[in-house]
N, C-alpha and C positions, 0 to 999 in steps of 0.2 A: 904873354907871360917868359921870362928868360928860363932857359933849362937850371935844372937846379944843379949845385956848383959844392964839391967837395964841404966847404963852411954851411952850408945850406943843409946839407942831409949830417954831417957832425950836431949841427944845430936842434935839428929834429931828435936825434936818437936823443938827447937828454930827456928828452917825455918834456914838453914844454905847457903840458897841460896842468902839469902841477904849480903850486907856488915855490918863490925861491927854497924856501926856511926848509922844504923836504929834499931829504939828503937824495943825491943821485941812483943810492944803490936801492934806493925804496921804493922811488918811482914806480919801477917795472914790476916791482913786490907786489904794492898796491895794486895795479890794474890789474895784473894777474889773479889776485883775491878776488875784486869786483868781478872776475869773468865765473868766478866759482859760485859767489853770491847768486847772479844772475841767472847760473843754469839751477839755481835750486828755489827760484820764482815759477810759483805756478797755484791756480787759484784751487787744481784736483791732482790728485799725485795717485795713481792708478795703482799703485802697489799695495794701497788699500780701498780695492775697489768694493770688495765684499761688508767691508766693516761701515762705508760709508753710505753703500746702498743701503745697509739694513737700517741705519740709521736717520735717513732722508727718505725711507718706505719708496725708496727707488729699485729698478731692477740693473743689474749688473750694467748692459747696455747701454742707461743711461749715465755710470758714471764713463766707461768710455768713449760715450758720445762726447763728454764735456773735457776730457783729456785731450783728445785727437782733433776737437777743434782748436785747441791751444796750439798746437803741431802746424794747423792750416795757416794759421795768424803768423807764427813763424817765419813760415815759406812765404808766405805774400811781402815780404818787409824787403826780399832778394831783388828785384827788378830795381827798387827807388832808395837804398841804402843809402847810394853816394848822393841822390837830391837829399836826402836829411842831413847829409852828413857836412853839407853845403851851404846848406839851409840853418843851421840851428846851433848854438853854440854850445862846446861840450858840455861844461857844466848842469847849463840845462835841460840836455838830453838825457843824464844821469840820473840828476835828481824828478825828473819827473817820472823817468823809466821805475825807479824806486818807488816812489808814493803810489802808480799805479799797480808796481805787485804787492803791494799793502793792503791798500783798498780790493785787489781781486782777491785774496787770502783770506779778509775779514766777508767779505761777500759771500764767498763758495764754503766758510763755516757755519753760516745761519740760512741762506737762500735756500728755499724747498723749491722754486721753482726752475726747471731742467731748460727752459729757452732761453732764461733770465742767466742763468750758471753759464750756458754755451756760447752768450755772447759774450761776458767777462772773461771766459775764457781766450775766447780771439783777440780780444783787445790786448789782454796780459801779454800771449804770446807777440804780439806785434811788439808790445814796448821790452818785453824780455829779447829779442834778436835787437831790437834798436840800441839796448843800452850795452850785451854784448861787442855789438859790431865797433860802436863809438871805444870801446877799452881795445881790442885787435886792434886797432885802424892807429892810435897812438902807440902801441909797444912793439908794433909793425916790422920799424926799422932796429930795435935792440935783436929781433930774431936772427935776421937778414938784413944787411946794410945794402943788397940786391934785390929785396923783396922777390926772394928765390921761393914757391911754392913748396917747392923737396922741404926747407927748413923748416917754413912755416905751418903746413899743415900737420906734420907729425905733432909739433907742437898745440897748437889749439884743439886736435883730437884728443890728446893723453887727456888735456883739461876737462872735454864736452863729454866725451866717450865715457870717464870715470866718473863724473858729476853725476851722471845717467844711474849707474849701479848705485855709489853711494845716497842718492836720492832715494832709491828703491830701499836701502838697508836700514838709513835713518828713520823714514815710513814706518819699516815694519819694527825697529827696534822702539818709537814711540808708541807703537799702536800696541807691543807686549807689554812695556813697561808699566806705562802707564794709562792703558785699558782702553785709549780713545785714540781715534784718529783725527782730532782737531789739535790735539797737541803736538802735531808738528807745524801745522799751518803758526799756532802761537811762537814756537820757535822761527819759523822764516818770520815773521812779521817782527822779532827782536831782531833777529839779524840783518834784514833791509832798515831797519831802523838805524842799529851804529851804521850800515854802510851808510846812509845817509848823512849822519853827522858826521864821518869822515871825509866826505867828499864836499863838504858846506865849509871842511873846515883846510881840508887839502889842494881842493880845484882852484884852477885861475878864475875869476871871473871872465867875463867877454871875449871869450878865448875858442877861436873855430882854427878846423884845420887846414883849410882855404877860404879865397874870395867868396862871396856872399854869389850863389843864385837862389832868385825865389822861384817858389812853388808853382811854375805855370808850366804849361803843355804835361799834365800826370794824369792819366787815361781812370781817374777812380772807378768810372763803372765799370771797365773791363775787370777790375781786381774784384768789383764787388760779384759781376759773371762768374769768374773763375773759381770766387769761394763759394760760390752759390752751387757749382757743381761739384765741386768734393764734398762738402756736405751732402750733397746728397747722395754720394756715392759713399761715404761714409755712414751713413742711415740706411742705407739698403744692406749692408752686408755686417753691420754691428744686428742690426731687430730683424735680418732676415729668418734666422730658424723661432724668434719667437713670435712673429707676424706668419710663417711656414711660407716664406721667400713668397711668388709671385699668384700664389692664392688669394693672396692679401690686397685689397682694396691701397693701404698705405703703403706698399712695398711700388705698386703703380704707379699710384701720383708721384712718388720719389725719382721714379723713372722717369717718366714723362718728362717730368718738371728739369733735372737734370739735363736730360739729353736738351731740352728748350735752353738751360743758361751755356749748355756747351756750344750748341747753335748758333747764338748769339752775340757769345764769347769770340769764336772763329769770326762771323760776319765782319764783328767791330775790329777784331786785329786786321783783318783785310783791307775795311774800306775809309780807316782814318790814320794821319798821319804820326801820330805818337802812341801806337797801341801799349798799352801795358806788358804781352809779350806778343815780339813779332815773330810772326809765321813764318821769316829768313829763319827762326832760330833752330827748328823744327828739324831743318835739314840741313844742318853741318855737319861736318865728316865724323862719322863714329856715334852720332848723339845717339842715334836709332838702337846701336850697340852696345851702348854704353844701359842707353834705357831697359835694354832687358839685361843685363849683366844686375841692375839695380830691381827687378823686377825677380829674377832669379834670387837676389841677398835677400828680398824678406820673403820670398814662401820659406827659406832655411829659415830666418829669424824668425817667422810665424812659429814654426816647429819651438824654438829655444822659447818663446814668450808665453805660449798655450801649452802644446802638446804636452812638455816637460814636467808644467803643472801636473796633470792629470795624473804623470809619472811619479811625482812626490808627493802627491798630495793620496789619491785614490789608491794606488799600488802599493807605496811603500809605507804611507801613513804616517807620514813626518807632520810635525808641527809647526808652525807659519815660525818659532825664532828660526830653529833647525833650518828650514828651508830658505830661510833669509841670510843666515851665516856663509850658506854654501855660496854663495854669490861674490865672498871675497875670491874664492881662485879663477872666477870672470875680471878682476879689477887684476889681476894678478896677470891675465893675457894679455888684456888690453896695453900693458905698462911695458912688456914685450913687443905686443905688437908694433906698436908707436915707435919704440927705440929700434926696433929690425927696419920699419919701414922707412926712419929717419936715413940708418947706416946703406938698406940697399940703393935709395930714390938721389939720397944727397949726396954720401959719400964713395958708393960703387958704381952711382948711376948706370943702375939693373932699367932694362926695358919694363916699362908698366905692366905689360903682359905675362912676362915673369913673377912679379909681386902680385898682379891678380890671380894666377894660376895657385900658388903656397895658399893666400888666402880661402879663396875655394875652397882648397884640397884640405885645409885644417877643418873650416866649417864642415864639407863632407864626410869627414874623420868625426868629427864631435858626433852629427847623426848615427853612419855606423856604430860607432858606442855604444849610442842610449838605443840603438836597434835588440843590441846584445844583452844590455842589461834589462830590457821591458820586463821583470821577472817579480812576484812577489819578497823575492830572497833578497833580493837587490839591498844592499845598504848607502846609506848617506855619502859615505867616504867615496865609494868607489864612482860618484859623481865631478871629483876634482879635477881629475884628468879632463874628460870631455868640457866641462866647461870653462878650463884652461883653453884648450883650442878652441873654444867658439868666441871668446874675449879675445883670443889671438887673431883669429881671424878676421873678426871684427875689426877690430882698428885697422891690420893692412886692407880692407875690403876700403873702407871709409876713407882712407889716406890715400890710396893707389888710385880708385876711382875717380874721385875730385881733382888728383893731380893729372891723369890722363884725359880727363873733359877741361880742363884749361889746355891742353898742349894741342887738343882738336879744335877750338873753339876761340874764334877769335874773342878778345876782351869786349868789343862793343856790344854781345850778345852771349857774355860770359855768365852774367847774374841773371839774366833772363835764361841761362838753359838751367842753371842752378837751381832757378824756381821751377822749371818746368821736371825738372828730376826730382824735384824733392815735394812734387806731388806723389811721385812713388815711395820715394826714401821716406819724409818723414810725414807727406800727408796721410794716404789711403791705400799706397803701398799693404803696408803689415796689416790693417784690420780688413783689407780683404782677403789677401792670403790668409789670416787667420779664417775669414768666414768660410773661404771654400776647404782648408785644409780641417775644419772642424765640421762641416758638411760632410766630407770624404768622410770623415771618423766615425761619423753617427751611422751614414749608411754602410761601411764596413762592418759596426759593430752588429747591426739588423739582420744582415746580412748571413754573418757566422753565428748570430744566437740562432739563425732559424736553421739552423744547415747543422748543425752540435745538435739541437732539440729533436729535432727530423729523426737522430739515431736514437733513440731514447728507448727503453722498454717503462710503459707508464705503470703496467703493472706491476714491472720488478722494484718499484721506487716506492710504492706504495705513503706511508703516514711522513714518509722526507721528502715531498713534494717540494717544498718549500725551501728547502736546503737544498734542493738539485737545483732548484732555479736561479737562488744565489747563486749557486756557483756557476752556473752556465754565465750568467752575466757577468761576472768577474772575467772568465774564460775568451768568452768574446769581444771582451772589451781592451784583455792583452793582446788577441790576433789582432783587433782592429788599430791599437796602439802600433805592432809590429808591420802590418799592412802601409800605415801612412809614414811610418820612420824610411820603410823603401823606396816610397814613391817618391819623398823628398832627398835621397840618397842618388834615384837614377838623375833627378832633377839635378842634382850637384856633378854627376860626374859628365851628363849633358852639358854641362857650364864651362866646366875644366876642358872639353873638346871647343867649343865654341871659344874662349878664349886663346887656345891655343891653335886655331885658324884664322886669328885675327891679328891686326898691329894699331896698336894704339900711341904708335911714337909722336903722330902729328908733327904737324910743320909752324906751330907756334911756341915762344917763350913761355914757359909754364911760373910767369912773376905777372905782379902787380905793375901799370906805369908807373913815374916818375909824378910825385904830385903835381907840376905844370902840365903837363900832359894829357893826365885823368883831367883833370879841371877845365880844358880843354874840350875831351870828348863829352865829358856832361854838359858842358856849356853849348855845346854845337849841336848836341841829339835835343835840349831843349826846346832851342832855338826852329829848330826844324831844316 
């Protein structure tokens, strides 16, 4: 294939997936809005975990399991995204992805079989990522004519991270004002139906981004083995407290099954020509360091997702609506963070280590501030600055770590590396870290309760024993929360030291290849 000429780039920048009657100014906006729609797609919304579990007669872990299974499905598409791009037509993928989103939302509204709900969410996650990727690919040259990731990632994560927060806020509003969690699903179904109508009217038929490459030499079994390993890890850490960890046969069965899936996945990757994830991916420069940073990020994010809920609900006594409203400050932080990352990486050309240092420093400051706010007298407005810092650090870290990965891993392994770090970032990292922190919190609460109770004079308490026991539980919980925040703050400080001691500049340009070169890479890999 010939190299791209300036005329071909200008032609692609016109976003030719749209029909001719669609104005040029509207085409970019149309695909950006479709990305937003796909980010709202999902059969399970974890912001309504308590309400969904109650109406379905499930436990909270069931709902969380279904939600995280959808994230695993999203992660599993990374290594084969360009194979899908060169196999299917643009309009077909968008229509099918929107249809799957509608079916997933409807099934999860009424199905009470948690296994079926998990499978449906896994499939919905795959198509959610497919639809998002096709939209992004169509507008990429409008974002950066040179396909520079320093321009691309701030735009992408502005939409994705903001939509994650907006999804939780919208779910909270639907539950509060309409009284049931199904109203969120109905709203999303209506939104997806409108999107289908728009795609049907505005998108060109039989349009494909590049030459046709059939689906051969794909490791479907490897995908299932890696997925099985991740789902077993999810089960262990989401249901660990419920089944009392490894005193339960179910946790042991999931453990042995997970190890079996992992061993088979590694053996298959080492013995076949086209593995789902090439084992050479794991030995690329700085891959291990970046993975460690993602683990640290997930540990700090687990504090934001789980322990913060304990603070607002059990300590501050805030209701569901006010807890939801305060997340607007997180969105403000995200918008500032992605804008800052664009200026730092694209305009000022900062080294990734300095941007990552600032991101972890912001997250650590958030944790330290919450450490001092663990008190029954704390009011909800006091969380505004910490939540802004959380959003700011979150945005910086998402952008800079993905950018650093592109600088250190050659493009041949880049999307496999994204999948591998996705095991941590969007797969099992957050639930595993959440399980560890919640276990630590409960252990510290038990230890603190015993220490406080041992110093009481029971004869002097008399008939106030019940009141004193309640006060002991509250005080021991506050102490345990401070211990948890203190531990995570130390992890943040250690991570900052690790970042400062490392170099993430890399040897590769953080850009996508041009379309002809990309097609040759994908075709060569498919042919072996």
